[in-house]
C-alpha positions in Angstrom: 92.6 93.8 19.9 91.5 91.1 17.4 95.0 91.1 15.8 98.6 90.5 16.4 101.5 91.8 14.3 101.3 90.4 10.7 104.2 88.3 9.6 103.7 88.5 5.8 100.5 90.1 4.5 101.2 89.2 0.8 101.9 85.6 1.6 98.9 85.4 3.8 96.6 86.7 1.1 98.0 84.3 -1.4 97.7 81.3 0.9 94.2 82.2 1.8 93.1 81.4 -1.8 94.7 77.9 -1.4 92.8 77.5 1.9 89.7 78.7 0.1 90.0 76.0 -2.6 90.5 73.2 -0.1 87.6 74.6 2.1 85.2 74.7 -0.8 85.8 70.9 -1.4 85.0 70.4 2.3 81.6 72.2 1.8 80.7 70.1 -1.2 81.3 66.8 0.6 77.7 67.4 1.9 76.2 67.0 -1.5 76.4 63.1 -1.6 74.8 63.2 1.9 71.9 65.3 0.6 71.4 62.8 -2.3 71.3 59.9 0.1 68.9 61.8 2.4 66.5 62.3 -0.5 66.5 58.6 -1.2 66.0 57.5 2.4 62.3 57.9 2.7 61.5 55.5 5.6 61.2 56.8 9.1 64.2 54.8 10.4 66.5 56.2 7.8 65.3 59.8 8.2 66.1 59.7 11.9 69.8 59.4 11.1 69.9 63.0 9.8 70.1 66.0 12.1 69.6 69.6 11.4 72.0 70.8 14.1 75.4 70.5 12.3 73.9 72.5 9.4 72.5 75.1 11.8 76.0 75.5 13.4 77.5 75.7 9.9 75.1 78.5 8.9 75.8 80.4 12.1 79.6 80.1 11.6 79.6 80.9 7.9 77.4 84.0 8.4 79.6 85.2 11.3 82.8 84.8 9.2 81.2 86.7 6.3 80.6 89.6 8.7 84.0 89.2 10.2 85.7 89.2 6.8 83.8 92.4 5.8 84.1 94.5 8.9 87.2 93.2 10.8 89.5 91.3 8.5 88.8 92.4 4.9 89.3 89.1 2.9 87.6 88.2 -0.3 88.5 84.4 0.0 86.8 84.3 3.4 83.7 86.1 2.1 83.3 83.8 -1.0 84.2 80.6 1.0 81.6 81.2 3.7 79.0 82.4 1.2 79.4 79.0 -0.5 79.2 77.3 2.9 76.0 79.2 3.8 74.5 78.3 0.4 75.3 74.6 0.8 73.8 74.7 4.3 70.6 76.2 2.9 70.5 73.3 0.2 70.8 70.8 3.1 67.9 72.5 4.9 65.8 72.3 1.7 66.6 68.5 1.4 65.8 68.2 5.1 62.4 69.9 4.7 61.6 67.7 1.7 62.1 64.5 3.8 60.3 65.6 7.0 56.8 64.2 7.4 55.4 66.8 9.8 54.9 70.6 9.4 56.3 71.1 12.9 59.7 69.6 11.9 59.8 71.7 8.7 59.0 75.0 10.5 61.5 74.2 13.3 64.4 73.4 10.9 63.7 76.5 8.7 63.3 78.8 11.8 66.6 77.6 13.2 68.5 78.1 10.0 67.0 81.6 9.4 67.7 82.8 13.0 71.3 81.4 13.2 72.3 82.7 9.8 70.6 86.1 10.5 72.2 86.4 13.9 75.4 87.6 12.2 73.5 90.5 10.5 72.2 91.5 13.9 75.6 91.1 15.6 77.6 93.1 13.2 74.8 95.6 12.6 74.8 96.5 16.2 78.5 96.4 16.8 79.6 98.4 13.8 76.9 101.0 13.9 78.0 102.1 17.3 81.1 104.0 18.4 82.0 101.2 20.9 85.8 100.8 20.8 85.9 97.2 21.9 83.7 95.9 19.0 86.5 94.0 17.3 87.0 92.0 20.5 83.3 91.2 20.7 83.3 90.2 17.0 86.4 88.0 17.6 84.8 86.3 20.6 81.4 85.6 19.1 82.9 84.3 15.8 85.4 82.1 17.7 82.8 80.6 20.0 80.4 79.7 17.2 83.1 78.3 15.0 84.4 76.1 17.9 80.8 74.7 18.3 80.8 73.9 14.6 84.2 72.1 14.7 83.1 70.3 17.9 80.0 68.8 16.2 81.7 65.7 15.0 82.8 64.7 18.5 79.6 62.7 19.0 80.2 60.7 15.9 83.8 60.3 16.9 82.8 58.8 20.2 80.4 56.4 18.6 83.0 55.4 16.0 85.5 54.6 18.8 82.8 52.5 20.7 81.6 50.6 17.6 85.1 50.4 16.0 83.6 51.6 12.8 85.3 54.4 10.7 82.2 55.0 8.5 81.1 57.7 10.9 84.5 59.6 10.5 85.6 58.9 6.9 89.3 59.3 6.3 89.1 61.5 3.1 86.7 64.0 4.8 88.9 64.1 8.0 92.1 64.6 5.9 90.5 67.5 4.0 89.3 69.0 7.3 92.9 68.8 8.6 94.4 70.3 5.5 92.0 73.3 5.3 92.3 74.1 9.0 96.1 73.9 8.9 96.1 76.3 5.9 93.8 78.8 7.7 96.0 78.5 10.8 99.1 79.5 8.8 97.1 82.3 7.1 96.1 83.5 10.6 99.7 83.7 11.7 100.8 85.4 8.4 97.9 88.0 8.6 98.2 88.3 12.4 94.5 87.5 13.1 93.6 85.9 16.4 90.2 84.6 15.3 91.7 82.6 12.4 94.5 81.4 14.7 92.2 80.2 17.6 89.5 78.7 15.4 91.9 77.0 13.0 94.1 75.7 15.9 91.0 74.0 17.4 90.1 72.6 14.0 93.6 71.2 13.5 93.5 69.6 17.0 90.1 68.0 16.4 91.0 66.7 12.9 94.3 65.3 14.3 92.3 63.6 17.0 90.0 62.1 14.4 92.9 60.9 12.3 94.4 59.3 15.5 91.0 57.6 16.3 90.8 56.3 12.7 94.3 54.8 13.0 93.5 53.3 16.4 90.3 51.7 15.0 92.2 50.2 12.1 94.9 48.8 14.4 92.3 47.5 16.8 90.2 45.7 14.2 93.0 43.9 12.5 95.0 41.0 14.2 97.7 38.6 13.2 96.7 34.9 13.2 99.4 32.2 12.5 98.6 29.7 9.8 100.4 26.3 9.8 101.1 24.8 6.4 101.6 21.1 5.6 105.2 21.5 6.5 105.7 22.7 10.1 108.5 24.9 8.9 106.2 26.6 6.4 104.5 29.0 8.7 102.5 32.0 7.5 100.4 34.6 9.2 97.1 36.0 8.1 95.8 39.5 8.6 92.2 39.2 9.8 89.7 42.0 10.1 87.0 42.4 12.8 84.5 40.2 10.9 86.9 37.3 10.9 87.7 37.5 7.1 91.2 37.1 6.0 92.5 40.2 4.4 96.0 39.1 3.4 98.6 36.4 4.1 102.2 37.0 4.9 104.5 34.0 4.2 107.7 33.1 5.9 109.8 35.2 3.5 107.8 38.3 4.3 105.9 38.5 1.0 102.3 39.7 1.3 99.8 37.6 -0.6 96.4 39.4 -1.2 93.2 37.4 -0.7 
């Protein structure tokens, strides 16, 4: 079975709209990236953008649309993932506009069409047949593809930890990801749906890991350096970032003086 006993159906349906609102903001964080992509016209800049995260997004969104129609009827899930699928298509369009070769354009478009269309094939076959275990198959396929989507930032997370640079894992985006997956996790328990529970739990774990890495990087890149004043008793400490610049000074009374 794809479900467990529901805790509170009404509360789950209400909270799903809250999760939907947060999730939509997560989708639209890609818009600034698209604008930057269109401006980066040189070959070196273009190499920074990959089509694979968007391909996984298209696959996951299309699977969830099918899941929310056939397995767990949920209007917020359908609308949310339809928006996510549309945003992924806009990313593909921007990607195509910045690719110099026809081969790259065809490959990107082919990947998006096949992964987004895979859900149509999956649910068309499963739910046009009398097979009793189709809910389990729908649950398994949707869960696996969603986990691949949530796992996509792990490469950037590893590079951020090596380079001690949080630009690859921005805090606002990570916090939104944590909030939306936590909301969907609670919705999953309230509605008694295992796909929501498993996928959201993995998302909460990954976003918590990202928050921990961001905190670790910030602690790692700042250090305390003593500063001796003219009077030996007048000792202060400075907070220095990884570039050596003094961020702030704390005097002997404990007051922080911004630089």
